[in-house]
C-alpha positions as CSV (number, residue, x, y, z in Angstrom):
1,M,0.0,0.0,0.0
2,A,1.5,3.4,-1.0
3,Q,2.3,5.9,1.6
4,S,0.7,9.4,1.5
5,A,2.7,12.6,1.3
6,T,1.8,13.3,4.9
7,D,3.4,10.1,6.0
8,F,6.7,11.1,4.4
9,E,6.6,14.5,6.0
10,R,6.1,12.9,9.4
11,G,9.2,10.8,8.9
12,A,7.4,7.5,8.4
13,P,9.6,4.6,7.1
14,S,9.8,4.2,3.4
15,V,8.4,1.2,1.6
16,L,10.6,-0.7,-0.8
17,V,9.1,-0.6,-4.3
18,G,10.1,-3.5,-6.5
19,G,12.6,-4.7,-4.0
20,E,14.8,-1.6,-4.4
21,E,15.7,1.0,-1.8
22,P,14.6,4.5,-2.7
23,E,17.3,7.1,-3.3
24,G,18.0,9.5,-0.4
25,P,20.6,10.4,2.2
26,K,22.4,7.5,3.7
27,T,23.4,7.1,7.3
28,V,27.1,6.7,7.7
29,A,28.3,4.9,10.9
30,R,31.1,6.7,12.8
31,S,33.4,5.2,15.4
32,P,33.6,6.7,18.9
33,R,36.9,8.3,18.0
34,Q,35.3,10.0,15.0
35,L,32.4,11.2,17.2
36,F,34.9,12.5,19.7
37,W,36.9,14.6,17.2
38,A,33.7,15.8,15.5
39,K,32.4,17.2,18.9
40,F,35.8,18.6,19.8
41,K,36.4,20.5,16.6
42,R,33.1,22.2,17.1
43,D,34.2,23.6,20.5
44,K,35.8,26.9,19.6
45,V,36.7,27.6,23.2
46,A,38.6,24.3,23.5
47,L,40.4,25.0,20.2
48,F,41.4,28.4,21.6
49,G,42.8,26.7,24.7
50,G,44.7,24.3,22.5
51,F,46.2,27.2,20.6
52,L,47.3,28.9,23.9
53,V,48.9,25.6,25.0
54,L,50.8,25.2,21.7
55,L,51.9,28.8,21.9
56,M,53.3,28.5,25.4
57,I,55.0,25.2,24.6
58,A,56.6,26.7,21.4
59,G,57.8,29.7,23.4
60,A,59.4,27.4,26.0
61,L,61.1,25.2,23.4
62,L,62.4,28.2,21.5
63,S,63.9,29.8,24.6
64,P,67.5,28.9,23.6
65,L,66.8,30.5,20.2
66,A,65.5,33.6,21.9
67,A,68.7,33.8,23.9
68,K,70.7,33.6,20.6
69,V,68.6,36.2,18.8
70,T,68.8,38.8,21.7
71,G,72.3,37.9,22.6
72,H,71.3,37.6,26.3
73,D,71.5,34.5,28.4
74,Y,68.9,34.0,31.1
75,D,71.5,34.5,33.9
76,E,73.5,37.2,32.2
77,Q,73.4,40.5,34.1
78,F,73.5,44.0,32.5
79,R,74.2,46.4,35.3
80,G,76.5,48.9,33.7
81,P,78.4,49.9,30.5
82,Q,81.0,47.3,31.3
83,D,78.4,44.6,30.8
84,G,77.4,45.9,27.3
85,A,74.2,47.6,28.4
86,T,72.8,49.5,31.4
87,M,69.5,48.0,32.4
88,L,69.5,49.5,36.0
89,N,69.1,53.2,36.7
90,D,71.1,55.1,39.3
91,F,68.8,53.9,42.1
92,G,69.1,50.2,41.2
93,T,65.6,50.0,39.7
94,P,65.3,47.9,36.5
95,L,64.5,49.6,33.2
96,G,61.5,48.8,31.1
97,P,61.1,47.4,27.6
98,N,63.5,48.8,25.2
99,I,63.2,47.4,21.6
100,S,66.5,49.0,20.4
101,E,68.5,47.0,23.0
102,K,66.4,43.8,22.4
103,F,65.1,43.9,25.9
104,Y,61.5,43.2,24.8
105,F,60.1,42.7,28.3
106,G,62.6,45.0,30.1
107,A,64.9,43.8,32.8
108,D,64.6,42.3,36.3
109,D,66.2,43.6,39.5
110,L,69.6,42.3,38.6
111,G,69.6,43.7,35.1
112,R,68.8,40.4,33.4
113,D,66.7,40.1,30.2
114,L,63.1,39.4,31.4
115,F,62.0,38.2,28.0
116,V,64.5,35.4,27.9
117,R,63.9,34.5,31.5
118,V,60.1,34.3,31.1
119,L,60.5,31.9,28.1
120,R,63.1,29.9,30.0
121,G,60.8,29.9,33.1
122,G,58.0,28.4,30.9
123,W,60.4,25.5,29.9
124,V,61.1,24.9,33.6
125,S,57.5,25.0,34.7
126,L,56.1,22.9,31.9
127,R,58.8,20.3,32.3
128,I,58.1,19.9,36.0
129,A,54.3,19.9,35.5
130,I,54.3,17.4,32.7
131,L,56.8,15.1,34.4
132,A,54.9,15.3,37.7
133,T,51.6,14.5,35.9
134,G,53.1,11.4,34.3
135,L,54.4,10.2,37.7
136,E,51.0,11.0,39.4
137,I,49.1,9.1,36.7
138,T,51.4,6.1,36.9
139,I,51.2,5.8,40.7
140,G,47.5,6.7,40.9
141,V,46.3,4.3,38.2
142,L,48.3,1.4,39.6
143,L,47.1,1.8,43.2
144,G,43.6,2.9,42.2
145,M,43.1,-0.3,40.1
146,L,44.5,-2.4,42.9
147,A,42.1,-0.9,45.4
148,G,39.1,-1.1,43.1
149,Y,39.6,-4.5,41.8
150,L,41.0,-6.4,44.8
151,R,38.8,-4.6,47.3
152,G,38.8,-6.0,50.9
153,W,41.8,-5.1,53.1
154,V,43.8,-3.8,50.1
155,D,41.1,-1.3,49.4
156,T,40.8,-0.3,53.0
157,V,44.6,0.3,53.5
158,L,45.0,2.2,50.2
159,S,41.9,4.3,50.8
160,R,43.0,5.3,54.3
161,L,46.5,6.1,52.9
162,M,44.9,8.5,50.4
163,D,42.8,10.1,53.1
164,L,45.9,10.6,55.2
165,I,47.9,12.3,52.5
166,L,45.0,14.5,51.4
167,S,44.6,15.7,55.0
168,I,48.2,17.2,55.1
169,P,48.3,20.9,54.1
170,F,50.2,21.2,50.9
171,L,51.9,24.6,51.3
172,L,52.6,24.0,55.0
173,L,54.6,20.9,54.2
174,G,56.5,22.7,51.5
175,I,57.4,25.5,53.8
176,S,58.5,23.1,56.6
177,L,60.7,21.2,54.1
178,S,62.3,24.4,53.0
179,V,63.1,25.4,56.6
180,S,64.3,21.9,57.7
181,L,66.3,21.0,54.6
182,N,69.5,22.9,53.6
183,L,69.4,22.3,49.8
184,D,73.1,23.0,49.5
185,D,73.8,19.9,51.6
186,W,71.7,17.6,49.2
187,F,73.4,17.6,45.8
188,F,70.3,16.1,44.1
189,L,68.0,18.8,45.6
190,K,70.4,21.7,44.9
191,N,68.4,23.6,42.3
192,G,65.1,22.8,43.9
193,E,63.5,21.0,40.9
194,P,63.6,17.4,42.4
195,L,62.2,18.7,45.7
196,V,59.3,20.5,44.0
197,L,58.7,17.4,41.8
198,M,58.5,15.1,44.9
199,I,56.2,17.4,46.8
200,I,53.8,17.7,43.8
201,V,53.7,14.0,43.1
202,F,53.3,13.1,46.8
203,F,50.2,15.2,47.0
204,G,48.8,14.6,43.5
205,W,48.5,10.9,43.1
206,P,45.7,10.3,45.6
207,Y,43.3,12.4,43.5
208,I,43.9,10.2,40.5
209,A,43.8,7.0,42.5
210,R,40.4,7.9,43.9
211,I,39.0,8.5,40.4
212,V,40.5,5.3,39.1
213,R,39.3,3.3,42.1
214,G,35.7,4.5,41.4
215,Q,35.9,3.7,37.7
216,T,37.4,0.3,38.5
217,L,34.6,-0.6,40.9
218,S,32.1,0.2,38.2
219,I,33.9,-1.7,35.4
220,R,34.4,-4.7,37.7
221,E,30.7,-5.4,37.7
222,A,30.4,-5.4,33.9
223,Q,29.4,-8.5,32.0
224,F,32.6,-8.8,30.0
225,I,34.5,-9.0,33.3
226,E,32.3,-11.8,34.5
227,A,32.9,-13.6,31.2
228,A,36.6,-13.3,31.5
229,H,36.3,-14.6,35.1
230,S,34.4,-17.7,33.8
231,I,37.3,-18.7,31.6
232,G,39.8,-18.4,34.4
233,A,41.5,-15.1,33.7
234,S,44.0,-14.0,36.3
235,A,43.7,-10.7,38.3
236,R,46.7,-9.2,36.6
237,W,45.4,-10.1,33.1
238,M,42.0,-8.6,34.0
239,M,43.4,-5.3,35.2
240,M,45.9,-4.8,32.4
241,K,43.8,-6.2,29.4
242,E,40.2,-5.5,30.4
243,I,40.1,-2.7,32.9
244,L,43.0,-0.4,31.9
245,P,42.0,0.0,28.3
246,N,38.6,1.3,29.5
247,L,40.4,3.9,31.7
248,V,42.6,5.4,29.0
249,A,40.1,8.0,27.8
250,P,39.2,9.5,31.2
251,I,42.8,9.4,32.3
252,L,44.0,11.3,29.3
253,V,41.2,13.9,29.8
254,Y,42.0,14.2,33.5
255,A,45.7,14.6,32.7
256,T,45.1,17.8,30.8
257,L,43.3,19.2,33.9
258,I,46.2,18.1,36.2
259,V,48.9,19.9,34.3
260,P,47.7,23.5,35.1
261,V,47.2,22.5,38.8
262,N,50.8,21.3,38.9
263,I,52.0,24.5,37.2
264,I,50.2,26.6,39.9
265,A,51.7,24.3,42.6
266,E,55.2,24.8,41.2
267,A,54.7,28.6,41.0
268,A,53.3,28.7,44.6
269,L,56.3,26.8,46.0
270,S,58.8,28.9,44.1
271,F,57.0,32.0,45.3
272,L,57.4,30.9,48.9
273,G,61.1,30.1,48.3
274,V,60.7,26.3,48.3
275,G,60.9,25.7,44.6
276,I,63.4,26.6,41.9
277,Q,66.5,28.3,43.1
278,E,68.4,31.2,41.5
279,P,69.7,31.7,38.9
280,T,67.4,29.2,37.3
281,P,64.3,31.2,36.2
282,A,60.8,30.3,37.4
283,W,57.6,32.3,37.2
284,G,56.9,32.0,40.9
285,T,60.4,33.2,41.8
286,M,60.0,36.2,39.4
287,L,56.7,37.2,41.0
288,A,58.2,36.9,44.5
289,R,61.1,39.2,43.6
290,A,58.8,41.6,41.7
291,K,56.4,42.3,44.5
292,D,58.7,44.7,46.3
293,F,59.0,46.9,43.2
294,V,55.3,46.8,42.3
295,I,54.3,47.8,45.8
296,Y,56.1,51.1,45.3
297,G,54.7,51.6,41.8
298,A,58.0,50.8,40.0
299,A,58.9,48.2,37.3
300,W,55.3,47.1,36.5
301,W,56.6,44.9,33.7
302,Y,58.6,42.8,36.2
303,M,55.3,41.3,37.6
304,F,53.1,41.7,34.5
305,F,54.9,39.5,32.0
306,P,55.6,36.5,34.2
307,G,52.1,36.7,35.6
308,L,50.7,36.9,32.1
309,A,52.6,33.9,30.9
310,L,51.4,31.9,34.0
311,F,47.8,33.0,33.4
312,L,47.8,32.1,29.7
313,T,49.3,28.7,30.3
314,V,46.9,27.7,33.0
315,L,44.0,29.1,31.1
316,G,44.9,27.2,27.9
317,F,45.2,23.9,29.7
318,N,42.0,24.4,31.6
319,L,40.0,25.3,28.4
320,L,41.6,22.4,26.5
321,G,40.8,19.9,29.3
322,D,37.2,21.1,29.6
323,G,36.8,20.6,25.9
324,L,38.3,17.2,25.9
325,R,36.1,16.2,28.8
326,D,32.9,17.4,27.1
327,A,33.8,15.7,23.8
328,A,34.4,12.4,25.6
329,D,31.1,12.6,27.5
330,P,28.4,11.0,25.3
331,K,25.7,12.9,27.2
332,T,27.1,16.3,26.3
333,A,25.8,18.0,23.2
334,H,27.3,21.0,21.4
């Protein structure tokens, strides 16, 4: 029986005529990966965040080239004519941006090129943040899967350990370590980077472990896990071959949200004097040294440019992470 025009307008299914399918638009199946990228590419805010991330990473990687172009190393001081340039006035206050001398961001309180130091500080901050994120994910995923899959006393011990670590004040421990440890006496902690890395990882892995534990408890009850149990699969095989592949997507998304947190943590520790030590540049150290000048209304560029670099980097990673999270969520529509 032929369909009426009204039926077609209402979206009624078509009837095959003569055994042939009528011409019209065809539905093309897309994989979860294709759906993910299709949603992500429509998110302009996330793309802008990715652009900021790439811009800051490029600036950090090109910091040695910037030093060659300007002719200024990050620890080279220009305090008088004998140094090739005078970037401090008679009162010892740093001079501002001067394009003719290739001091694009001006100088710091020791007459060093702030432009080169900001780019070099980005390399230091990003390296510590990304390395710390990798270590946090490795420890958190391993212990989170063990707690969620084995349950029982293993889950109890690991969960209480997470609670214990999370109850310790982050900055208070950092300040205590800086006071109790003489970094010059510990050759592997001398420049401050290993100490900052250890502090960040120590406080960061419980957050990931809690998320992975919850995901593992949910996946553990799935039917394909019961099917693998029925054929005698070992616990190690189940965690590495069945559970871990289902955790890759949320872990990657969460990693992009952890990096800016670690950047802020490194900057906070450096600001308090616990982190990166001079003459190695760090955004937190620059902000700490610049506050005395800004208070008296001098050398605004000393705090503005390191603060701007820190702000753009954290903003970019947060926007990118939010976009990846929304694209990976099947319930989110753009």
